[in-house]
mmCIF file of the N, C-alpha and C atoms, coordinates in Angstrom:
data_MODEL
# 
_entry.id   MODEL 
# 
loop_
_atom_site.group_PDB 
_atom_site.id 
_atom_site.type_symbol 
_atom_site.label_atom_id 
_atom_site.label_alt_id 
_atom_site.label_comp_id 
_atom_site.label_asym_id 
_atom_site.label_entity_id 
_atom_site.label_seq_id 
_atom_site.pdbx_PDB_ins_code 
_atom_site.Cartn_x 
_atom_site.Cartn_y 
_atom_site.Cartn_z 
_atom_site.occupancy 
_atom_site.B_iso_or_equiv 
_atom_site.pdbx_formal_charge 
_atom_site.auth_seq_id 
_atom_site.auth_comp_id 
_atom_site.auth_asym_id 
_atom_site.auth_atom_id 
_atom_site.pdbx_PDB_model_num 
ATOM 1   N N  . UNK A 1 1  ? 7.844   4.509   -15.398 1.00 0.00 ? 1  UNK A N  1 
ATOM 2   C CA . UNK A 1 1  ? 7.413   3.484   -14.485 1.00 0.00 ? 1  UNK A CA 1 
ATOM 3   C C  . UNK A 1 1  ? 6.878   2.311   -15.322 1.00 0.00 ? 1  UNK A C  1 
ATOM 4   N N  . UNK A 1 2  ? 7.247   1.136   -14.934 1.00 0.00 ? 2  UNK A N  1 
ATOM 5   C CA . UNK A 1 2  ? 6.851   -0.044  -15.678 1.00 0.00 ? 2  UNK A CA 1 
ATOM 6   C C  . UNK A 1 2  ? 5.424   -0.489  -15.386 1.00 0.00 ? 2  UNK A C  1 
ATOM 7   N N  . UNK A 1 3  ? 4.959   -1.354  -16.246 1.00 0.00 ? 3  UNK A N  1 
ATOM 8   C CA . UNK A 1 3  ? 3.598   -1.870  -16.141 1.00 0.00 ? 3  UNK A CA 1 
ATOM 9   C C  . UNK A 1 3  ? 3.361   -2.584  -14.804 1.00 0.00 ? 3  UNK A C  1 
ATOM 10  N N  . UNK A 1 4  ? 4.284   -3.440  -14.409 1.00 0.00 ? 4  UNK A N  1 
ATOM 11  C CA . UNK A 1 4  ? 4.103   -4.211  -13.174 1.00 0.00 ? 4  UNK A CA 1 
ATOM 12  C C  . UNK A 1 4  ? 4.085   -3.287  -11.964 1.00 0.00 ? 4  UNK A C  1 
ATOM 13  N N  . UNK A 1 5  ? 4.979   -2.308  -11.947 1.00 0.00 ? 5  UNK A N  1 
ATOM 14  C CA . UNK A 1 5  ? 5.023   -1.359  -10.832 1.00 0.00 ? 5  UNK A CA 1 
ATOM 15  C C  . UNK A 1 5  ? 3.692   -0.596  -10.731 1.00 0.00 ? 5  UNK A C  1 
ATOM 16  N N  . UNK A 1 6  ? 3.150   -0.161  -11.861 1.00 0.00 ? 6  UNK A N  1 
ATOM 17  C CA . UNK A 1 6  ? 1.858   0.548   -11.846 1.00 0.00 ? 6  UNK A CA 1 
ATOM 18  C C  . UNK A 1 6  ? 0.759   -0.350  -11.286 1.00 0.00 ? 6  UNK A C  1 
ATOM 19  N N  . UNK A 1 7  ? 0.782   -1.625  -11.678 1.00 0.00 ? 7  UNK A N  1 
ATOM 20  C CA . UNK A 1 7  ? -0.232  -2.556  -11.175 1.00 0.00 ? 7  UNK A CA 1 
ATOM 21  C C  . UNK A 1 7  ? -0.081  -2.770  -9.668  1.00 0.00 ? 7  UNK A C  1 
ATOM 22  N N  . UNK A 1 8  ? 1.153   -2.853  -9.201  1.00 0.00 ? 8  UNK A N  1 
ATOM 23  C CA . UNK A 1 8  ? 1.391   -3.005  -7.756  1.00 0.00 ? 8  UNK A CA 1 
ATOM 24  C C  . UNK A 1 8  ? 0.864   -1.788  -6.998  1.00 0.00 ? 8  UNK A C  1 
ATOM 25  N N  . UNK A 1 9  ? 1.141   -0.601  -7.515  1.00 0.00 ? 9  UNK A N  1 
ATOM 26  C CA . UNK A 1 9  ? 0.673   0.621   -6.857  1.00 0.00 ? 9  UNK A CA 1 
ATOM 27  C C  . UNK A 1 9  ? -0.850  0.721   -6.907  1.00 0.00 ? 9  UNK A C  1 
ATOM 28  N N  . UNK A 1 10 ? -1.464  0.327   -8.016  1.00 0.00 ? 10 UNK A N  1 
ATOM 29  C CA . UNK A 1 10 ? -2.926  0.337   -8.098  1.00 0.00 ? 10 UNK A CA 1 
ATOM 30  C C  . UNK A 1 10 ? -3.530  -0.621  -7.080  1.00 0.00 ? 10 UNK A C  1 
ATOM 31  N N  . UNK A 1 11 ? -2.933  -1.784  -6.940  1.00 0.00 ? 11 UNK A N  1 
ATOM 32  C CA . UNK A 1 11 ? -3.394  -2.749  -5.945  1.00 0.00 ? 11 UNK A CA 1 
ATOM 33  C C  . UNK A 1 11 ? -3.270  -2.167  -4.538  1.00 0.00 ? 11 UNK A C  1 
ATOM 34  N N  . UNK A 1 12 ? -2.130  -1.549  -4.253  1.00 0.00 ? 12 UNK A N  1 
ATOM 35  C CA . UNK A 1 12 ? -1.920  -0.942  -2.935  1.00 0.00 ? 12 UNK A CA 1 
ATOM 36  C C  . UNK A 1 12 ? -2.943  0.168   -2.683  1.00 0.00 ? 12 UNK A C  1 
ATOM 37  N N  . UNK A 1 13 ? -3.238  0.980   -3.702  1.00 0.00 ? 13 UNK A N  1 
ATOM 38  C CA . UNK A 1 13 ? -4.226  2.052   -3.537  1.00 0.00 ? 13 UNK A CA 1 
ATOM 39  C C  . UNK A 1 13 ? -5.613  1.485   -3.238  1.00 0.00 ? 13 UNK A C  1 
ATOM 40  N N  . UNK A 1 14 ? -5.997  0.436   -3.955  1.00 0.00 ? 14 UNK A N  1 
ATOM 41  C CA . UNK A 1 14 ? -7.308  -0.174  -3.699  1.00 0.00 ? 14 UNK A CA 1 
ATOM 42  C C  . UNK A 1 14 ? -7.372  -0.735  -2.286  1.00 0.00 ? 14 UNK A C  1 
ATOM 43  N N  . UNK A 1 15 ? -6.305  -1.365  -1.868  1.00 0.00 ? 15 UNK A N  1 
ATOM 44  C CA . UNK A 1 15 ? -6.270  -1.932  -0.523  1.00 0.00 ? 15 UNK A CA 1 
ATOM 45  C C  . UNK A 1 15 ? -6.290  -0.817  0.534   1.00 0.00 ? 15 UNK A C  1 
ATOM 46  N N  . UNK A 1 16 ? -5.563  0.264   0.273   1.00 0.00 ? 16 UNK A N  1 
ATOM 47  C CA . UNK A 1 16 ? -5.586  1.414   1.188   1.00 0.00 ? 16 UNK A CA 1 
ATOM 48  C C  . UNK A 1 16 ? -6.995  1.981   1.317   1.00 0.00 ? 16 UNK A C  1 
ATOM 49  N N  . UNK A 1 17 ? -7.655  2.205   0.182   1.00 0.00 ? 17 UNK A N  1 
ATOM 50  C CA . UNK A 1 17 ? -9.022  2.735   0.206   1.00 0.00 ? 17 UNK A CA 1 
ATOM 51  C C  . UNK A 1 17 ? -9.945  1.824   1.006   1.00 0.00 ? 17 UNK A C  1 
ATOM 52  N N  . UNK A 1 18 ? -9.811  0.533   0.800   1.00 0.00 ? 18 UNK A N  1 
ATOM 53  C CA . UNK A 1 18 ? -10.640 -0.425  1.527   1.00 0.00 ? 18 UNK A CA 1 
ATOM 54  C C  . UNK A 1 18 ? -10.377 -0.334  3.034   1.00 0.00 ? 18 UNK A C  1 
ATOM 55  N N  . UNK A 1 19 ? -9.117  -0.224  3.429   1.00 0.00 ? 19 UNK A N  1 
ATOM 56  C CA . UNK A 1 19 ? -8.789  -0.127  4.852   1.00 0.00 ? 19 UNK A CA 1 
ATOM 57  C C  . UNK A 1 19 ? -9.325  1.173   5.457   1.00 0.00 ? 19 UNK A C  1 
ATOM 58  N N  . UNK A 1 20 ? -9.197  2.289   4.730   1.00 0.00 ? 20 UNK A N  1 
ATOM 59  C CA . UNK A 1 20 ? -9.750  3.555   5.225   1.00 0.00 ? 20 UNK A CA 1 
ATOM 60  C C  . UNK A 1 20 ? -11.251 3.429   5.445   1.00 0.00 ? 20 UNK A C  1 
ATOM 61  N N  . UNK A 1 21 ? -11.941 2.838   4.483   1.00 0.00 ? 21 UNK A N  1 
ATOM 62  C CA . UNK A 1 21 ? -13.389 2.679   4.612   1.00 0.00 ? 21 UNK A CA 1 
ATOM 63  C C  . UNK A 1 21 ? -13.742 1.726   5.739   1.00 0.00 ? 21 UNK A C  1 
ATOM 64  N N  . UNK A 1 22 ? -13.027 0.629   5.848   1.00 0.00 ? 22 UNK A N  1 
ATOM 65  C CA . UNK A 1 22 ? -13.275 -0.375  6.879   1.00 0.00 ? 22 UNK A CA 1 
ATOM 66  C C  . UNK A 1 22 ? -13.101 0.218   8.277   1.00 0.00 ? 22 UNK A C  1 
ATOM 67  N N  . UNK A 1 23 ? -12.084 1.072   8.435   1.00 0.00 ? 23 UNK A N  1 
ATOM 68  C CA . UNK A 1 23 ? -11.800 1.674   9.745   1.00 0.00 ? 23 UNK A CA 1 
ATOM 69  C C  . UNK A 1 23 ? -12.521 3.000   9.934   1.00 0.00 ? 23 UNK A C  1 
ATOM 70  N N  . UNK A 1 24 ? -13.348 3.364   8.961   1.00 0.00 ? 24 UNK A N  1 
ATOM 71  C CA . UNK A 1 24 ? -14.131 4.597   8.994   1.00 0.00 ? 24 UNK A CA 1 
ATOM 72  C C  . UNK A 1 24 ? -13.255 5.829   9.217   1.00 0.00 ? 24 UNK A C  1 
ATOM 73  N N  . UNK A 1 25 ? -12.152 5.864   8.472   1.00 0.00 ? 25 UNK A N  1 
ATOM 74  C CA . UNK A 1 25 ? -11.232 6.994   8.496   1.00 0.00 ? 25 UNK A CA 1 
ATOM 75  C C  . UNK A 1 25 ? -11.502 7.803   7.225   1.00 0.00 ? 25 UNK A C  1 
ATOM 76  N N  . UNK A 1 26 ? -11.584 9.131   7.323   1.00 0.00 ? 26 UNK A N  1 
ATOM 77  C CA . UNK A 1 26 ? -11.798 9.929   6.105   1.00 0.00 ? 26 UNK A CA 1 
ATOM 78  C C  . UNK A 1 26 ? -10.712 9.637   5.065   1.00 0.00 ? 26 UNK A C  1 
ATOM 79  N N  . UNK A 1 27 ? -11.124 9.457   3.831   1.00 0.00 ? 27 UNK A N  1 
ATOM 80  C CA . UNK A 1 27 ? -10.201 9.135   2.753   1.00 0.00 ? 27 UNK A CA 1 
ATOM 81  C C  . UNK A 1 27 ? -9.403  10.375  2.369   1.00 0.00 ? 27 UNK A C  1 
ATOM 82  N N  . UNK A 1 28 ? -8.062  10.269  2.337   1.00 0.00 ? 28 UNK A N  1 
ATOM 83  C CA . UNK A 1 28 ? -7.243  11.419  1.932   1.00 0.00 ? 28 UNK A CA 1 
ATOM 84  C C  . UNK A 1 28 ? -7.350  11.672  0.425   1.00 0.00 ? 28 UNK A C  1 
ATOM 85  N N  . UNK A 1 29 ? -6.690  12.717  -0.023  1.00 0.00 ? 29 UNK A N  1 
ATOM 86  C CA . UNK A 1 29 ? -6.721  13.085  -1.444  1.00 0.00 ? 29 UNK A CA 1 
ATOM 87  C C  . UNK A 1 29 ? -6.089  11.988  -2.296  1.00 0.00 ? 29 UNK A C  1 
ATOM 88  N N  . UNK A 1 30 ? -6.435  12.011  -3.576  1.00 0.00 ? 30 UNK A N  1 
ATOM 89  C CA . UNK A 1 30 ? -5.908  11.024  -4.526  1.00 0.00 ? 30 UNK A CA 1 
ATOM 90  C C  . UNK A 1 30 ? -4.373  11.108  -4.591  1.00 0.00 ? 30 UNK A C  1 
ATOM 91  N N  . UNK A 1 31 ? -3.844  12.321  -4.587  1.00 0.00 ? 31 UNK A N  1 
ATOM 92  C CA . UNK A 1 31 ? -2.392  12.507  -4.653  1.00 0.00 ? 31 UNK A CA 1 
ATOM 93  C C  . UNK A 1 31 ? -1.707  11.896  -3.432  1.00 0.00 ? 31 UNK A C  1 
ATOM 94  N N  . UNK A 1 32 ? -2.299  12.094  -2.249  1.00 0.00 ? 32 UNK A N  1 
ATOM 95  C CA . UNK A 1 32 ? -1.727  11.524  -1.029  1.00 0.00 ? 32 UNK A CA 1 
ATOM 96  C C  . UNK A 1 32 ? -1.772  10.000  -1.086  1.00 0.00 ? 32 UNK A C  1 
ATOM 97  N N  . UNK A 1 33 ? -2.888  9.449   -1.578  1.00 0.00 ? 33 UNK A N  1 
ATOM 98  C CA . UNK A 1 33 ? -3.003  7.990   -1.699  1.00 0.00 ? 33 UNK A CA 1 
ATOM 99  C C  . UNK A 1 33 ? -1.953  7.441   -2.660  1.00 0.00 ? 33 UNK A C  1 
ATOM 100 N N  . UNK A 1 34 ? -1.704  8.138   -3.756  1.00 0.00 ? 34 UNK A N  1 
ATOM 101 C CA . UNK A 1 34 ? -0.682  7.690   -4.703  1.00 0.00 ? 34 UNK A CA 1 
ATOM 102 C C  . UNK A 1 34 ? 0.690   7.662   -4.048  1.00 0.00 ? 34 UNK A C  1 
ATOM 103 N N  . UNK A 1 35 ? 1.020   8.710   -3.297  1.00 0.00 ? 35 UNK A N  1 
ATOM 104 C CA . UNK A 1 35 ? 2.309   8.753   -2.590  1.00 0.00 ? 35 UNK A CA 1 
ATOM 105 C C  . UNK A 1 35 ? 2.402   7.633   -1.566  1.00 0.00 ? 35 UNK A C  1 
ATOM 106 N N  . UNK A 1 36 ? 1.339   7.441   -0.822  1.00 0.00 ? 36 UNK A N  1 
ATOM 107 C CA . UNK A 1 36 ? 1.315   6.414   0.207   1.00 0.00 ? 36 UNK A CA 1 
ATOM 108 C C  . UNK A 1 36 ? 1.461   5.024   -0.419  1.00 0.00 ? 36 UNK A C  1 
ATOM 109 N N  . UNK A 1 37 ? 0.770   4.775   -1.514  1.00 0.00 ? 37 UNK A N  1 
ATOM 110 C CA . UNK A 1 37 ? 0.849   3.486   -2.205  1.00 0.00 ? 37 UNK A CA 1 
ATOM 111 C C  . UNK A 1 37 ? 2.263   3.256   -2.736  1.00 0.00 ? 37 UNK A C  1 
ATOM 112 N N  . UNK A 1 38 ? 2.864   4.282   -3.307  1.00 0.00 ? 38 UNK A N  1 
ATOM 113 C CA . UNK A 1 38 ? 4.220   4.162   -3.831  1.00 0.00 ? 38 UNK A CA 1 
ATOM 114 C C  . UNK A 1 38 ? 5.200   3.824   -2.708  1.00 0.00 ? 38 UNK A C  1 
ATOM 115 N N  . UNK A 1 39 ? 5.058   4.489   -1.569  1.00 0.00 ? 39 UNK A N  1 
ATOM 116 C CA . UNK A 1 39 ? 5.938   4.231   -0.427  1.00 0.00 ? 39 UNK A CA 1 
ATOM 117 C C  . UNK A 1 39 ? 5.743   2.816   0.101   1.00 0.00 ? 39 UNK A C  1 
ATOM 118 N N  . UNK A 1 40 ? 4.509   2.367   0.158   1.00 0.00 ? 40 UNK A N  1 
ATOM 119 C CA . UNK A 1 40 ? 4.221   1.009   0.631   1.00 0.00 ? 40 UNK A CA 1 
ATOM 120 C C  . UNK A 1 40 ? 4.867   -0.020  -0.295  1.00 0.00 ? 40 UNK A C  1 
ATOM 121 N N  . UNK A 1 41 ? 4.772   0.195   -1.604  1.00 0.00 ? 41 UNK A N  1 
ATOM 122 C CA . UNK A 1 41 ? 5.367   -0.733  -2.559  1.00 0.00 ? 41 UNK A CA 1 
ATOM 123 C C  . UNK A 1 41 ? 6.894   -0.717  -2.441  1.00 0.00 ? 41 UNK A C  1 
ATOM 124 N N  . UNK A 1 42 ? 7.483   0.475   -2.274  1.00 0.00 ? 42 UNK A N  1 
ATOM 125 C CA . UNK A 1 42 ? 8.935   0.557   -2.062  1.00 0.00 ? 42 UNK A CA 1 
ATOM 126 C C  . UNK A 1 42 ? 9.343   -0.243  -0.825  1.00 0.00 ? 42 UNK A C  1 
ATOM 127 N N  . UNK A 1 43 ? 8.612   -0.034  0.271   1.00 0.00 ? 43 UNK A N  1 
ATOM 128 C CA . UNK A 1 43 ? 8.919   -0.747  1.514   1.00 0.00 ? 43 UNK A CA 1 
ATOM 129 C C  . UNK A 1 43 ? 8.728   -2.255  1.351   1.00 0.00 ? 43 UNK A C  1 
ATOM 130 N N  . UNK A 1 44 ? 7.677   -2.646  0.662   1.00 0.00 ? 44 UNK A N  1 
ATOM 131 C CA . UNK A 1 44 ? 7.406   -4.074  0.465   1.00 0.00 ? 44 UNK A CA 1 
ATOM 132 C C  . UNK A 1 44 ? 8.515   -4.732  -0.354  1.00 0.00 ? 44 UNK A C  1 
ATOM 133 N N  . UNK A 1 45 ? 8.992   -4.037  -1.384  1.00 0.00 ? 45 UNK A N  1 
ATOM 134 C CA . UNK A 1 45 ? 10.085  -4.580  -2.186  1.00 0.00 ? 45 UNK A CA 1 
ATOM 135 C C  . UNK A 1 45 ? 11.361  -4.715  -1.347  1.00 0.00 ? 45 UNK A C  1 
ATOM 136 N N  . UNK A 1 46 ? 11.630  -3.711  -0.528  1.00 0.00 ? 46 UNK A N  1 
ATOM 137 C CA . UNK A 1 46 ? 12.816  -3.746  0.332   1.00 0.00 ? 46 UNK A CA 1 
ATOM 138 C C  . UNK A 1 46 ? 12.728  -4.915  1.312   1.00 0.00 ? 46 UNK A C  1 
ATOM 139 N N  . UNK A 1 47 ? 11.581  -5.070  1.954   1.00 0.00 ? 47 UNK A N  1 
ATOM 140 C CA . UNK A 1 47 ? 11.385  -6.161  2.914   1.00 0.00 ? 47 UNK A CA 1 
ATOM 141 C C  . UNK A 1 47 ? 11.500  -7.512  2.212   1.00 0.00 ? 47 UNK A C  1 
ATOM 142 N N  . UNK A 1 48 ? 10.919  -7.632  1.034   1.00 0.00 ? 48 UNK A N  1 
ATOM 143 C CA . UNK A 1 48 ? 10.979  -8.894  0.290   1.00 0.00 ? 48 UNK A CA 1 
ATOM 144 C C  . UNK A 1 48 ? 12.423  -9.241  -0.071  1.00 0.00 ? 48 UNK A C  1 
ATOM 145 N N  . UNK A 1 49 ? 13.224  -8.231  -0.416  1.00 0.00 ? 49 UNK A N  1 
ATOM 146 C CA . UNK A 1 49 ? 14.636  -8.488  -0.733  1.00 0.00 ? 49 UNK A CA 1 
ATOM 147 C C  . UNK A 1 49 ? 15.401  -8.923  0.509   1.00 0.00 ? 49 UNK A C  1 
ATOM 148 N N  . UNK A 1 50 ? 15.132  -8.266  1.635   1.00 0.00 ? 50 UNK A N  1 
ATOM 149 C CA . UNK A 1 50 ? 15.872  -8.552  2.860   1.00 0.00 ? 50 UNK A CA 1 
ATOM 150 C C  . UNK A 1 50 ? 15.474  -9.884  3.493   1.00 0.00 ? 50 UNK A C  1 
ATOM 151 N N  . UNK A 1 51 ? 14.190  -10.152 3.563   1.00 0.00 ? 51 UNK A N  1 
ATOM 152 C CA . UNK A 1 51 ? 13.698  -11.316 4.295   1.00 0.00 ? 51 UNK A CA 1 
ATOM 153 C C  . UNK A 1 51 ? 13.042  -12.368 3.432   1.00 0.00 ? 51 UNK A C  1 
ATOM 154 N N  . UNK A 1 52 ? 12.784  -12.010 2.193   1.00 0.00 ? 52 UNK A N  1 
ATOM 155 C CA . UNK A 1 52 ? 12.026  -12.910 1.343   1.00 0.00 ? 52 UNK A CA 1 
ATOM 156 C C  . UNK A 1 52 ? 10.550  -12.753 1.649   1.00 0.00 ? 52 UNK A C  1 
ATOM 157 N N  . UNK A 1 53 ? 9.744   -13.487 0.973   1.00 0.00 ? 53 UNK A N  1 
ATOM 158 C CA . UNK A 1 53 ? 8.313   -13.427 1.232   1.00 0.00 ? 53 UNK A CA 1 
ATOM 159 C C  . UNK A 1 53 ? 7.534   -12.946 0.028   1.00 0.00 ? 53 UNK A C  1 
ATOM 160 N N  . UNK A 1 54 ? 6.253   -13.054 0.146   1.00 0.00 ? 54 UNK A N  1 
ATOM 161 C CA . UNK A 1 54 ? 5.319   -12.691 -0.906  1.00 0.00 ? 54 UNK A CA 1 
ATOM 162 C C  . UNK A 1 54 ? 5.031   -11.200 -0.832  1.00 0.00 ? 54 UNK A C  1 
ATOM 163 N N  . UNK A 1 55 ? 5.212   -10.503 -1.933  1.00 0.00 ? 55 UNK A N  1 
ATOM 164 C CA . UNK A 1 55 ? 5.021   -9.053  -1.978  1.00 0.00 ? 55 UNK A CA 1 
ATOM 165 C C  . UNK A 1 55 ? 3.617   -8.652  -1.539  1.00 0.00 ? 55 UNK A C  1 
ATOM 166 N N  . UNK A 1 56 ? 2.604   -9.363  -1.996  1.00 0.00 ? 56 UNK A N  1 
ATOM 167 C CA . UNK A 1 56 ? 1.218   -9.016  -1.668  1.00 0.00 ? 56 UNK A CA 1 
ATOM 168 C C  . UNK A 1 56 ? 0.975   -9.174  -0.166  1.00 0.00 ? 56 UNK A C  1 
ATOM 169 N N  . UNK A 1 57 ? 1.492   -10.216 0.436   1.00 0.00 ? 57 UNK A N  1 
ATOM 170 C CA . UNK A 1 57 ? 1.333   -10.410 1.878   1.00 0.00 ? 57 UNK A CA 1 
ATOM 171 C C  . UNK A 1 57 ? 1.999   -9.285  2.653   1.00 0.00 ? 57 UNK A C  1 
ATOM 172 N N  . UNK A 1 58 ? 3.159   -8.859  2.198   1.00 0.00 ? 58 UNK A N  1 
ATOM 173 C CA . UNK A 1 58 ? 3.874   -7.761  2.854   1.00 0.00 ? 58 UNK A CA 1 
ATOM 174 C C  . UNK A 1 58 ? 3.078   -6.469  2.723   1.00 0.00 ? 58 UNK A C  1 
ATOM 175 N N  . UNK A 1 59 ? 2.529   -6.193  1.541   1.00 0.00 ? 59 UNK A N  1 
ATOM 176 C CA . UNK A 1 59 ? 1.715   -4.992  1.325   1.00 0.00 ? 59 UNK A CA 1 
ATOM 177 C C  . UNK A 1 59 ? 0.527   -5.000  2.282   1.00 0.00 ? 59 UNK A C  1 
ATOM 178 N N  . UNK A 1 60 ? -0.150  -6.121  2.395   1.00 0.00 ? 60 UNK A N  1 
ATOM 179 C CA . UNK A 1 60 ? -1.310  -6.210  3.291   1.00 0.00 ? 60 UNK A CA 1 
ATOM 180 C C  . UNK A 1 60 ? -0.919  -5.896  4.727   1.00 0.00 ? 60 UNK A C  1 
ATOM 181 N N  . UNK A 1 61 ? 0.218   -6.409  5.178   1.00 0.00 ? 61 UNK A N  1 
ATOM 182 C CA . UNK A 1 61 ? 0.666   -6.139  6.538   1.00 0.00 ? 61 UNK A CA 1 
ATOM 183 C C  . UNK A 1 61 ? 0.992   -4.661  6.736   1.00 0.00 ? 61 UNK A C  1 
ATOM 184 N N  . UNK A 1 62 ? 1.637   -4.047  5.751   1.00 0.00 ? 62 UNK A N  1 
ATOM 185 C CA . UNK A 1 62 ? 1.967   -2.626  5.856   1.00 0.00 ? 62 UNK A CA 1 
ATOM 186 C C  . UNK A 1 62 ? 0.721   -1.757  5.889   1.00 0.00 ? 62 UNK A C  1 
ATOM 187 N N  . UNK A 1 63 ? -0.278  -2.086  5.097   1.00 0.00 ? 63 UNK A N  1 
ATOM 188 C CA . UNK A 1 63 ? -1.503  -1.295  5.028   1.00 0.00 ? 63 UNK A CA 1 
ATOM 189 C C  . UNK A 1 63 ? -2.325  -1.468  6.301   1.00 0.00 ? 63 UNK A C  1 
ATOM 190 N N  . UNK A 1 64 ? -2.295  -2.631  6.911   1.00 0.00 ? 64 UNK A N  1 
ATOM 191 C CA . UNK A 1 64 ? -3.061  -2.864  8.135   1.00 0.00 ? 64 UNK A CA 1 
ATOM 192 C C  . UNK A 1 64 ? -2.639  -1.940  9.272   1.00 0.00 ? 64 UNK A C  1 
ATOM 193 N N  . UNK A 1 65 ? -1.439  -1.367  9.178   1.00 0.00 ? 65 UNK A N  1 
ATOM 194 C CA . UNK A 1 65 ? -0.926  -0.495  10.234  1.00 0.00 ? 65 UNK A CA 1 
ATOM 195 C C  . UNK A 1 65 ? -1.566  0.887   10.233  1.00 0.00 ? 65 UNK A C  1 
ATOM 196 N N  . UNK A 1 66 ? -2.449  1.163   9.283   1.00 0.00 ? 66 UNK A N  1 
ATOM 197 C CA . UNK A 1 66 ? -3.137  2.470   9.253   1.00 0.00 ? 66 UNK A CA 1 
ATOM 198 C C  . UNK A 1 66 ? -3.982  2.610   10.514  1.00 0.00 ? 66 UNK A C  1 
ATOM 199 N N  . UNK A 1 67 ? -3.858  3.759   11.144  1.00 0.00 ? 67 UNK A N  1 
ATOM 200 C CA . UNK A 1 67 ? -4.615  4.016   12.379  1.00 0.00 ? 67 UNK A CA 1 
ATOM 201 C C  . UNK A 1 67 ? -5.393  5.310   12.224  1.00 0.00 ? 67 UNK A C  1 
ATOM 202 N N  . UNK A 1 68 ? -6.431  5.425   13.029  1.00 0.00 ? 68 UNK A N  1 
ATOM 203 C CA . UNK A 1 68 ? -7.204  6.669   13.028  1.00 0.00 ? 68 UNK A CA 1 
ATOM 204 C C  . UNK A 1 68 ? -6.343  7.799   13.542  1.00 0.00 ? 68 UNK A C  1 
ATOM 205 N N  . UNK A 1 69 ? -6.644  8.992   13.004  1.00 0.00 ? 69 UNK A N  1 
ATOM 206 C CA . UNK A 1 69 ? -5.994  10.191  13.483  1.00 0.00 ? 69 UNK A CA 1 
ATOM 207 C C  . UNK A 1 69 ? -4.652  10.272  12.988  1.00 0.00 ? 69 UNK A C  1 
# 
């Protein structure tokens, strides 16, 4: 995995943790967060290729969809 990809996933993980805390949802395991961050980055790259747009903005929109339960 490249340096930029790791940084993107780290950013997604930090944003995920912040959203979980903000919505008062119990934080899942570190392994689950890593998988979730990786999937979000994959989806963001796909969306950016298809529609264009800023990767960070797309990540934020994807993470905002987290719901309780």
